[in-house]
C-alpha positions in Angstrom: 4.0 3.2 -16.9 2.6 2.2 -13.4 4.1 -0.3 -11.1 2.9 -1.6 -7.8 4.5 -3.2 -4.7 3.7 -4.1 -1.2 4.8 -3.2 2.3 8.2 -1.4 2.6 8.5 -0.8 6.3 11.1 1.9 5.6 13.2 -0.6 3.6 13.5 1.0 0.2 16.4 -0.9 -1.4 14.0 -2.8 -3.7 14.0 0.5 -5.7 17.7 0.5 -6.3 18.9 0.5 -9.9 20.2 -3.1 -9.4 16.9 -4.4 -8.1 14.6 -2.3 -10.3 16.7 -1.7 -13.5 13.7 -0.6 -15.7 13.7 2.7 -13.8 16.4 3.9 -16.2 13.6 4.2 -18.8 11.1 5.9 -16.5 10.3 9.5 -15.9 8.4 11.5 -13.3 5.3 10.8 -15.3 5.7 7.1 -14.4 4.5 5.8 -11.0 5.4 3.3 -8.3 2.4 2.7 -6.0 3.1 1.2 -2.5 0.2 -0.7 -1.0 0.6 0.5 2.5 3.2 0.3 5.4 5.4 2.8 3.5 7.3 3.4 6.8 9.2 6.4 5.5 7.4 8.6 8.1 7.8 6.7 11.4 10.1 8.4 13.8 8.7 10.0 17.0 9.2 13.7 17.3 10.0 14.6 13.7 11.9 13.5 10.6 15.1 11.6 11.6 18.4 11.8 9.6 17.7 8.3 8.3 14.2 9.2 7.2 15.5 12.4 5.5 18.1 10.3 3.6 15.6 7.8 2.3 12.9 10.3 1.4 15.4 12.5 -0.4 16.8 9.3 -2.1 13.3 8.3 -3.3 12.6 11.8 -4.4 15.7 11.8 -6.6 14.6 8.7 -8.5 13.4 9.0 -12.1 9.8 8.0 -11.2 7.2 9.4 -8.8 6.4 7.5 -5.6 2.8 7.1 -4.5 1.7 5.3 -1.4 -1.4 4.5 0.7 -1.0 4.2 4.4 -0.9 0.8 6.2 -1.2 0.2 9.9 2.5 0.9 10.6 2.7 4.6 9.9 3.2 7.6 12.2 -0.2 9.1 11.6 0.4 12.1 13.8 3.1 13.2 11.4 1.6 11.9 8.2 -1.7 13.7 8.7 0.1 17.0 9.3 1.7 17.1 5.8 0.1 19.7 3.5 -3.0 18.5 1.6 -3.4 19.3 -2.0 -5.5 18.3 -5.0 -3.6 16.0 -7.4 -4.9 14.1 -10.4 -8.5 14.3 -9.1 -8.0 13.4 -5.5 -6.5 14.6 -2.2 -2.9 13.8 -1.3 -0.4 14.6 1.4 2.6 16.0 -0.3 5.8 14.5 1.3 8.3 15.6 -1.3 8.0 17.0 -4.8 7.6 13.5 -6.2 6.4 11.5 -3.1 2.7 11.6 -2.4 0.4 9.9 0.1 -2.8 9.0 -1.6 -5.5 9.7 1.0 -8.3 7.4 2.1 -11.4 7.2 0.0 -10.1 9.3 -2.9 -10.2 8.6 -6.6 -7.3 9.5 -8.8 -6.9 9.4 -12.6 -3.5 8.1 -13.7 -2.8 7.2 -17.4 -6.5 7.7 -18.1 -7.4 5.0 -15.5 -9.4 5.6 -12.3 -7.9 4.4 -9.0 -9.8 4.2 -5.7 -7.4 4.3 -2.8 -8.0 3.5 0.9 -5.3 2.8 3.4 -5.3 1.5 6.9 -5.6 -1.9 8.6 -5.9 -3.4 12.0 -2.6 -4.5 13.6 -2.4 -8.2 14.4 0.8 -8.1 16.5 -0.7 -6.4 19.6 -2.0 -9.4 21.5 -0.7 -8.2 24.8 -2.2 -4.7 24.4 -1.5 -1.0 23.8 0.3 0.9 26.5 0.7 4.6 27.0 4.0 6.4 27.0 3.8 7.1 30.8 3.5 3.4 31.7 7.3 3.1 31.8 7.5 0.2 34.3 5.0 -1.9 32.3 6.8 -1.1 29.0 10.1 -2.3 30.5 8.5 -5.4 31.9 6.7 -6.2 28.6 9.9 -5.7 26.6 11.8 -8.0 29.0 9.1 -10.6 28.6 9.1 -10.3 24.8 5.4 -9.5 24.8 3.5 -8.5 21.7 2.5 -4.9 22.4 2.8 -1.4 21.1 2.9 2.1 22.6 0.2 4.6 21.7 1.4 7.5 19.6 4.9 6.1 19.5 4.7 2.7 17.7 0.9 2.5 17.3 -1.8 5.0 16.4 -5.6 4.9 16.7 -5.8 6.1 13.1 -4.5 2.8 11.8 -8.3 2.2 11.3 -10.3 4.8 9.5 -12.7 7.3 10.9 -16.4 7.3 10.0 -15.8 10.5 7.9 -13.1 8.8 5.9 -15.4 5.8 5.1 -18.3 8.1 4.2 -15.9 10.1 1.9 -15.0 6.9 0.1 -18.6 5.9 -0.5 -19.5 9.4 -1.6 -16.7 9.4 -4.2 -17.6 5.9 -5.4 -21.2 7.0 -5.8 -20.1 9.9 -7.9 -18.6 7.4 -10.5 -21.5 5.0 -10.1 -19.3 2.5 -8.3 -17.1 2.0 -11.4 -13.4 2.4 -11.2 -10.5 0.6 -13.0 -8.4 -0.3 -10.0 -8.7 -0.4 -6.2 -5.6 0.0 -4.0 -5.8 -0.9 -0.3 -3.6 -2.3 2.5 -5.9 -5.0 3.9 -8.6 -6.7 1.8 -12.3 -7.6 1.9 -13.4 -10.0 4.7 -14.3 -12.9 2.4 -10.9 -12.7 0.7 -9.0 -12.4 4.0 -10.7 -15.6 5.1 -9.7 -17.3 1.9 -6.1 -16.3 2.3 -6.2 -18.2 5.6 -3.9 -16.1 7.8 -4.9 -17.2 11.3 -3.7 -14.1 13.0 -5.8 -11.7 10.8 -9.3 -11.3 12.0 -12.2 -9.5 10.3 -13.0 -6.0 11.5 -15.1 -3.0 10.4 -12.6 -2.0 7.7 -12.4 -5.5 6.0 -16.2 -5.5 6.2 -16.3 -2.1 4.6 -14.2 -3.4 1.8 -16.4 -6.4 1.4 -19.4 -4.1 0.8 -17.4 -2.2 -1.8 -16.2 -5.4 -3.4 -19.8 -6.6 -3.7 -21.1 -3.4 -5.2 -18.2 -2.0 -7.2 -17.2 -2.7 -10.9 -13.4 -2.9 -11.1 -10.7 -4.6 -13.1 -8.2 -5.4 -10.4 -7.8 -4.9 -6.7 -4.2 -4.7 -5.3 -3.4 -4.9 -1.6 -0.5 -5.6 0.8 -0.5 -6.3 4.6 -0.3 -10.1 4.5 3.5 -10.4 3.6 3.1 -12.6 0.6 3.2 -12.2 -3.2 0.2 -14.0 -4.7 -2.2 -13.6 -7.5 -5.4 -14.7 -5.7 -7.6 -14.8 -8.9 -8.3 -12.6 -11.9 -9.6 -9.8 -9.7 -7.2 -9.7 -6.7 -3.5 -9.5 -6.3 -1.6 -9.6 -3.0 1.8 -7.9 -3.0 4.8 -7.8 -0.7 8.3 -7.5 -2.0 7.6 -7.9 -5.7 7.3 -4.9 -8.0 4.8 -5.7 -10.7 3.5 -3.7 -13.7 -0.1 -2.7 -13.7 -2.3 -5.3 -15.4 
């Protein structure tokens, strides 16, 4: 069985036995896929006691946890985890049964092909990105309640993909003639984002990249998170937040 859910932001209680009782029937050959903003790797300077607790807790579950990255991840740490080949694509191995599905990879799960591509542009940085050494400005911004983040502490340049990551995604899609069963991303194609109607979310080169893929690719369903809502958009697109849903 494969289940999907949206942004966790390091809050994993939705996977408790009370909230997700079917896990009692699952095994490590069953998967939960989180559509970005996993948040389990966030602390500056290394794995905190709280992170260790929750990562170990997830790892002890009956199922295997898979996630793509969102825009709220500590990419410095995430990209330093060991890379390995897993079910046809590249992953960062976080624990024995917790894997980060890397950008632009194609995985085979239950005889279905999944194209995965994390990342998104943050919308809550209207007042800018500050550097760690701008202490006086950070203090002032916090006092004012400004919408800002701190580079390499609460915001990372890699929230949006590199050219190499995007080229890797296209190369892998070309190898399967742009035909996969499922697409898993954090944000969504530009046209769909405009349809969702979230005023704070603007198009960018990643949503445009996804639009090109959507126009060219043959797929059954596209799952994504980021917009903090649970909604079946149409027969091809499902937006996820707190719900845990079975793969269609």
